N, C-alpha and C positions, 0 to 999 in steps of 0.2 A: 569501384564498382566492378562486379564481375564483367568476363571477357562475353562475348554475346555467345558462346557455347555453355556455358556454365550456369546453373541459375544463382539468383540472388538467393544470399545466405541472412537470416534474419537471427537472431539470439536474443532472449530477453532473461532479464535481471531483477529481482525485487522479492517485495511482501505482497498481503493478500489483495491490495488494490490492483495489480498485475495477473496473480496465478486465480483469480475468480470464485471464492469460497460461494457454495451457494448454489451458482450457477451451473447448470445441467448441458452437456455430462458432465461429471468428475471423472478425470480419468488417471490412471496407475504412472505414480505413487499416490494412492488416496492418502495417504500422511501427509502429504503437501498441499491437499485442499485447493486442486487447479482445475480449471476447467479447460474442456476442449474448444470453448466459444470464448476464451477471454479474450484480451484484445489484440494480443501478439499471433495467438492463431487465428485471429479473423484477417489479421492484417498479411499474415502467410499466405491466406486462401485469395485476398484479393490481389494479390502480388506473385501466385503462381510461383511462391521460393520455400525453400525448405526452410525450418524450423525447431531452432534448439531451446526449450523452452526449460527454463532453471528456476523460475520462482517459487517462491516456499509460502506460503500463508506464515504470520508469524518472525518474518525474517529481520533483522534489523540490519543497521546499515554493516556493522561489524562479520555479520554472516555472508556477507559478500564477500570480503575479500579476507578475513583473518579469525574468525571464529566459526569453526563446525556447528550447527543448528542439533539441537535434540529437541524433540516434539513431544507437547506436554501429552498423557494417557495415550503413549503409543512408544514401541521397541526401536522402532524406525529412526535413524539419524540419517543429517544429511550433509555432506563436505560444503567447504565454502563456496558458492558458487563458481566461483570465477574460476575454479580447479578445473572445473569443465567446459567453460568459454572456449569457443572453436577460435583458432586466432586468425583463420581466414574469414570471419564474419565481415559482412557489407554492411550493417546496420545493427545494432545494440540499442535496444529498450529497456528503462530502467525508469521503476518507482518504487521507491522505497523511504525510508527515513522515518513516517510516522510513528513507527514504534519506538525509535530512539526518542521520542519525545511526547510519550505516551498520547497520542491524539486520538485514534479511535479507541484506544482500550478507556480510555477516559470517560469518554462518551458513553460507552457500553456499560463501565462500573456506574455512570450515575443513573444511566436509563433503568437498571437492574436491580439499584438501592431504593428506586423508585415503586417498584412493586412491590406486593404486599410478600409474594416467596421470597423476594430479594431484602427487603430489609427485616425479615425476620432471619433470616438466611446470615446477614450481614451481621446483627448483632449477638447471633450465637457465636461467626468465627471474631469479633471483638470481642467478649466472652473470654472463650479459649484461648486468645492470644494473653488478654492481662492473667486469666489465671497462671497458664506457662510462665509468663515472666513472674509473678510473684511467689509461685513453689521456686524455682529455679534461679530467684534473686537476679535475674540479669532483664537490663532494660530490652522494652521489646526491637525487636530487627528494624532495622531502617534502612527502607527501600532507596536507593540511588536518584539523585533529582534529576528531572530530565534535562535534555541539551538547552544550553539557551540558544537565540537564532547564529549568532558569531559561530557558537561553537560545533551547532548543525552542518552549517554552511562550509568550515573546516574541513569536517568529517566528512560530506558529502562529496567534496573537491579531491579529499585523498582518495576515494573510491574512485571515482572519475580518474583520475590519473593513472590508480592501477589500471582500471578498465581497457584505457588505452594504450599503456605499455603492453598487452597482453593481445591487443587486438589492432595495430597501430593502422591498418587503413580503413578502418570502419566508421562509418558517423556513428555518434552518437545521442539517441535523442531521450531526454530528462522528461519526463513523464509526468506531469503534474496531478496529483489526488482530482479526482472528482469531487464538488462539493457538496458539502451533505445539507448543511447548514444553510439554504439562501434568505434572499427577504420576504418569501412566504412562509416561512418555516415559523409556527406558532407554539410557543412555549406550552407544555397540559395537554396539546391537542396534535399537534406533529411530532412530538418530542412530547419526555415523560417529564422531562425537567424542567427549569427553572430559567425566566429570562435571563439570571444572574449565569445561572448553569452554562446558556445557551451562548452568552458573551464569551465567557472565558472561553470556549471550544472553537469559536469564531478568532478566538486570538490564536490559540495555538495554530489555528490553519494559515492564519496569515503568519506566523513565525516561518511555519514550513514552506510555504511560496517565497517567501523573502530569501531562506536560505537557496531554495532551488536558482532564484534568479541569479542570486551572487556567484554561485558555483558555477553557473554554466557561462557566466557573462564573458569572466576572463578564461574560457576556455573555447571560446567561439570558431576556432580555427577548424576544430575538428566535432564541436560537441552543439548540440541547441537543444533550449527548452521549447515544451510544448504546452502552453497556458491553459491546461485543459479545467484548472479552477474557475478562470473568470468566465470562459468561455459555456460553463456550464452550470452557474449563479441560479439560471432560468429555469435547472431540473432539479431541482435542489429538493427537498423534504417539504410538501405542502404545496407544491406548483402542479400543475394539473398534470405532467407528465415527468414523475420524476424519473432520474437515470439512476438509484438509490435505493437499497432498500429500508423500510422504518421498523422500529422497534415494535413487537407485541409478544406476548407468550405464546401465539400460533407460530408466530416465526418460528423462534427459539427451539418448538418443538418441533417443527420439520425441518430445523436449521436452514432456513434461507438466509439470503444474503442480509444480513442486518447494518445496518450504517456501512453497505459495499455496492460496489456496482452492480445492479440488475443486468441482463443481458440488453435491455435496450443502452443503459451507460457503457457498455465494452464493446457496441458497435459505434457510438458516439466515440469514443476516444478513438478506436479503429481508422475509423473516415476523417479522423481530424490527422491523425499521422498520416494516413496515406495522403492526403494534401501536402504534408509537408515533405517527404520522401519525393513524390513527383515533381515540386517544385526543384528540391535540390537535383533529381537526374535530369530535368530539362534543362 
């Protein structure tokens, strides 16, 4: 921890659930889709700390340590996040991994194709792919399978180890994803897809939580998991006060936080983190 005359220094790594797309104000660089009121910034404000926010929406775990990140529909690219990580950081937060197992992306796809415009576009795209394959006599391109829970835990653990090597004095907080699908979420009402799809995406969320628990448990001397998912189940979609944005065409048009933390969600995560940090420092 810092000396009495030195400000606490916080660094944040991760993808969109940390960056805060759709939560105003969106700050530079805009291609990162990063909010000035995401949980790292809110935590830094509460602790009067310096903040180095390296989060980028769309990032995978590999974008944190080994693969530079290109941004779709933008000329902007980002170096691996760890390359700009301050070695003297006191606190490091990380929320990532969902893009490695197609978590939120899978929900967004199922929600989009459930709409009429999405269904029409999806049918057109499938036809184009089939025609291209027939003309070229090549099989359709195969997407890589998402990671299994054990593979996810291994990859996340490797990322945590690299972060620890870079900033050995820092306390690392592995911050879980806010719950999107909770006990109050109703298929066809709060989300546009079926109960079967809902259970599938709940399973993906569970796999992500399992990976977080495994990766953090064996690194407890310098790493701590923040169980955000469990603590936010009562604020998922369909609840009276959801901490994540829902899906509708109006939200798509105004680029709101669809299936992502809203400002209330970011404030809630920052409060949970603040409690953990203060307990560690006491």
